[in-house]
C-alpha positions as CSV (number, residue, x, y, z in Angstrom):
1,M,0.0,0.0,-0.1
2,I,1.3,3.4,-0.9
3,Q,2.3,5.7,2.0
4,V,0.9,9.2,1.6
5,L,3.2,11.6,3.6
6,R,2.0,15.2,4.1
7,T,4.9,17.0,5.8
8,P,8.7,17.1,5.4
9,A,9.1,15.6,8.9
10,E,6.8,12.6,8.0
11,L,8.7,12.0,4.8
12,K,12.1,12.2,6.4
13,A,11.0,9.8,9.2
14,W,9.7,7.3,6.5
15,R,12.9,7.7,4.5
16,K,15.2,7.0,7.5
17,N,13.6,3.6,7.9
18,Q,14.0,2.5,4.2
19,K,16.8,0.5,2.8
20,G,18.1,0.6,-0.8
21,S,18.1,3.2,-3.6
22,V,15.4,5.7,-4.0
23,G,14.2,7.0,-7.4
24,F,12.3,10.3,-7.2
25,V,9.6,11.7,-9.6
26,P,8.6,15.3,-8.7
27,T,5.3,16.4,-10.3
28,M,2.5,18.9,-9.8
29,G,-0.1,16.2,-10.3
30,A,-2.7,15.8,-13.1
31,L,-0.6,12.8,-14.0
32,H,-0.6,11.4,-17.6
33,S,1.4,8.8,-19.5
34,G,4.5,11.1,-19.6
35,H,4.6,11.0,-15.8
36,E,4.0,7.2,-16.0
37,Q,7.2,6.7,-18.1
38,L,9.2,8.7,-15.4
39,M,7.7,6.3,-12.8
40,K,8.4,3.2,-14.8
41,N,12.0,4.2,-15.3
42,A,12.3,5.0,-11.6
43,R,10.8,1.6,-10.7
44,R,13.1,-0.3,-13.1
45,E,16.3,1.4,-11.7
46,N,15.7,1.7,-7.9
47,D,14.5,-0.3,-5.0
48,L,12.0,2.4,-3.9
49,V,10.0,5.1,-5.8
50,V,8.9,8.3,-4.3
51,L,6.4,10.5,-6.2
52,S,5.7,14.1,-5.1
53,I,2.5,16.0,-5.9
54,F,2.7,19.7,-5.2
55,V,1.3,22.6,-7.3
56,N,4.1,25.0,-6.5
57,P,2.7,28.6,-6.5
58,T,6.2,30.2,-6.6
59,Q,6.8,29.1,-10.2
60,F,3.6,30.7,-11.5
61,N,4.1,34.3,-12.6
62,D,0.4,34.5,-13.5
63,P,-1.9,33.9,-10.4
64,K,-4.8,33.0,-12.8
65,D,-2.7,30.2,-14.3
66,F,-2.0,28.8,-10.9
67,E,-5.8,28.9,-10.0
68,K,-6.9,27.0,-13.0
69,Y,-4.1,24.3,-12.8
70,P,-5.9,20.9,-12.9
71,L,-6.3,18.9,-9.6
72,T,-6.9,15.2,-10.1
73,W,-6.0,13.6,-6.8
74,D,-8.1,10.4,-7.1
75,Q,-6.9,9.7,-10.6
76,D,-3.3,10.5,-9.6
77,L,-3.4,8.0,-6.7
78,K,-4.6,5.2,-9.0
79,I,-1.9,6.0,-11.5
80,A,0.7,5.9,-8.8
81,E,-0.6,2.5,-7.5
82,N,-0.7,1.1,-11.0
83,N,3.0,2.1,-11.3
84,K,4.0,0.6,-8.0
85,V,5.1,3.8,-6.3
86,D,6.1,3.2,-2.7
87,A,5.3,6.7,-1.2
88,I,3.7,9.9,-2.3
89,F,4.9,13.2,-0.8
90,Y,1.7,15.5,-0.9
91,P,2.6,18.6,1.1
92,R,0.8,21.8,1.7
93,Y,2.2,25.3,1.0
94,P,3.0,26.2,4.7
95,D,5.0,23.0,5.1
96,M,7.1,23.6,2.0
97,Y,7.5,27.4,2.6
98,P,7.7,28.0,6.3
99,D,9.9,31.1,5.3
100,E,7.1,32.4,3.1
101,Y,9.7,32.3,0.2
102,R,12.1,34.7,1.7
103,Y,14.9,32.3,0.6
104,K,15.2,31.2,-3.0
105,V,17.5,29.6,-5.5
106,A,18.3,31.7,-8.6
107,E,20.3,31.2,-11.8
108,N,21.3,34.4,-13.6
109,S,22.0,33.4,-17.2
110,Y,20.2,30.6,-19.0
111,S,17.1,31.0,-16.8
112,K,16.5,34.5,-18.4
113,L,16.2,33.2,-21.8
114,L,13.3,31.3,-23.6
115,D,10.6,30.6,-21.0
116,G,12.5,32.7,-18.4
117,A,12.1,35.8,-20.6
118,H,8.4,35.4,-20.8
119,R,7.7,34.1,-17.3
120,P,9.8,36.3,-14.8
121,G,10.7,34.4,-11.7
122,H,9.4,31.1,-12.9
123,F,12.7,29.2,-12.8
124,D,13.5,30.8,-9.4
125,G,10.4,29.0,-8.2
126,V,11.3,25.8,-9.9
127,L,14.9,25.6,-8.7
128,S,13.8,26.6,-5.1
129,V,11.1,23.9,-4.7
130,V,13.3,21.2,-6.4
131,M,16.1,21.9,-4.0
132,K,13.6,21.7,-1.1
133,L,12.3,18.4,-2.4
134,F,15.8,16.9,-2.9
135,N,16.6,17.8,0.7
136,V,13.5,16.2,2.0
137,V,13.4,13.1,-0.1
138,A,17.2,12.5,-0.3
139,P,16.9,10.5,-3.6
140,N,19.7,8.6,-5.4
141,K,18.1,9.5,-8.8
142,A,15.5,12.0,-9.9
143,Y,13.6,11.8,-13.2
144,F,12.6,14.6,-15.4
145,G,11.0,14.8,-18.9
146,E,12.8,16.4,-21.8
147,K,9.6,18.2,-22.7
148,D,10.7,20.8,-20.1
149,F,14.2,20.8,-21.5
150,Q,15.2,24.2,-20.1
151,Q,14.0,23.1,-16.7
152,L,15.9,19.9,-17.0
153,T,19.1,21.7,-18.0
154,L,18.8,24.2,-15.1
155,I,18.2,21.5,-12.5
156,K,21.2,19.6,-13.8
157,G,23.2,22.8,-13.4
158,M,22.0,23.4,-9.9
159,V,22.9,19.9,-8.8
160,D,26.4,20.3,-10.2
161,A,26.9,23.8,-8.8
162,F,25.8,22.9,-5.2
163,F,27.5,19.4,-5.3
164,M,24.3,17.7,-4.6
165,D,24.4,13.9,-4.3
166,V,21.6,13.0,-6.8
167,E,21.7,11.8,-10.3
168,I,19.4,13.7,-12.8
169,V,17.9,11.2,-15.3
170,P,16.4,12.7,-18.4
171,V,13.4,10.9,-20.0
172,A,12.4,11.4,-23.6
173,T,9.2,13.3,-24.2
174,V,6.1,11.2,-24.5
175,R,3.7,12.3,-27.3
176,E,0.2,11.6,-28.3
177,S,-0.4,9.6,-31.5
178,D,-0.7,12.9,-33.4
179,G,2.6,14.3,-32.0
180,L,1.3,16.6,-29.3
181,A,3.6,16.5,-26.3
182,K,1.9,15.0,-23.3
183,S,1.2,17.8,-20.8
184,S,-1.2,18.3,-17.8
185,R,-2.2,21.6,-19.5
186,N,-3.7,19.6,-22.4
187,L,-6.7,19.0,-20.2
188,L,-7.5,22.7,-20.4
189,L,-7.8,22.7,-24.2
190,T,-11.3,22.8,-25.7
191,P,-12.0,20.1,-28.3
192,E,-11.3,22.5,-31.1
193,E,-8.0,23.6,-29.6
194,R,-7.0,20.1,-29.0
195,E,-7.5,19.3,-32.6
196,K,-5.3,22.2,-33.6
197,A,-2.5,21.7,-31.0
198,P,-0.5,19.1,-32.9
199,I,0.4,21.7,-35.5
200,I,3.0,22.8,-33.0
201,Y,5.1,19.7,-33.2
202,K,4.5,19.3,-37.0
203,T,5.7,22.8,-37.6
204,I,8.8,22.8,-35.5
205,T,10.0,19.6,-37.0
206,T,9.4,20.5,-40.7
207,A,10.2,24.3,-40.8
208,E,13.6,25.1,-42.2
209,S,14.2,27.8,-39.6
210,A,12.8,29.1,-36.2
211,E,11.6,32.3,-38.0
212,E,9.7,30.2,-40.6
213,A,8.1,28.1,-37.9
214,A,7.0,31.2,-35.8
215,K,5.3,32.6,-39.0
216,A,3.6,29.4,-39.7
217,L,2.2,29.0,-36.2
218,S,1.0,32.6,-36.2
219,A,-0.8,32.1,-39.5
220,A,-2.4,28.9,-38.0
221,G,-3.9,31.0,-35.2
222,F,-1.3,30.5,-32.4
223,D,-0.2,33.4,-30.2
224,V,3.5,32.7,-30.4
225,D,5.8,33.7,-27.5
226,Y,8.9,32.4,-29.2
227,V,10.4,29.8,-31.5
228,T,14.2,29.8,-31.0
229,D,17.0,27.4,-31.9
230,V,19.6,26.9,-29.2
231,H,22.4,24.4,-29.1
232,G,20.9,22.1,-31.7
233,R,17.4,22.2,-30.3
234,R,14.3,24.1,-31.4
235,F,12.2,25.5,-28.6
236,V,8.6,26.8,-28.9
237,A,6.1,28.4,-26.6
238,A,2.7,29.4,-28.0
239,R,-0.9,29.9,-26.8
240,L,-4.1,28.5,-28.0
241,G,-6.8,30.5,-26.3
242,S,-5.8,30.7,-22.7
243,V,-3.5,27.7,-22.7
244,R,0.2,28.0,-23.1
245,L,1.9,25.0,-24.7
246,I,5.7,24.4,-24.8
247,D,7.7,21.9,-26.8
248,N,11.2,21.3,-28.1
249,V,12.9,19.0,-30.6
250,Q,16.4,18.2,-31.6
251,I,17.4,19.7,-35.0
């Protein structure tokens, strides 16, 4: 039976009594098959698997975006059980931020580009909560999807910079049959928007340049934040209605 642990103290007490390696999958819930792949990899490579579910408010620069983030606890619990997770860390905001976010982790270069340029403070919130989670869970390995490639790169950099004893394991983006990258935000798309959303992947994989891809997406009705080629990858962020979608591919 899965242990559901609500506070850092509960998780640390549980962790102290466990033997063997721990694989950690940090999430904000609204789990889908992309998260399941992270759990499967963690299950295969470790003695124990810990999943966290915490919708972290400090990484939302738009309060409305935070308020509408999908919450699907019952479904998430079933998915965790099906993937043989040993423990779920399901904390509340006061338990994760007893300091009211007076202390934070910041990166001053790469985090200002791409998504960071359009979501001020986003990556400060991401890095801060991930460091907190690592300190509580003390995992041997932590699993992150390549869909959020900038996030993955920054977390790897933080681990190296602070000599943290955890291996960051990247996992390839999981896609729908039509190419759309799996994302919890896909639940917020209307049927019409969901039908149009795969154009993002098709466009960034076929356009000869980032500029051409941006023009094609705009012409298709997307509100484009950016399409940018960096270090052999093409990154995109674009809105359909009120839903902001991101993706990236190797080029």
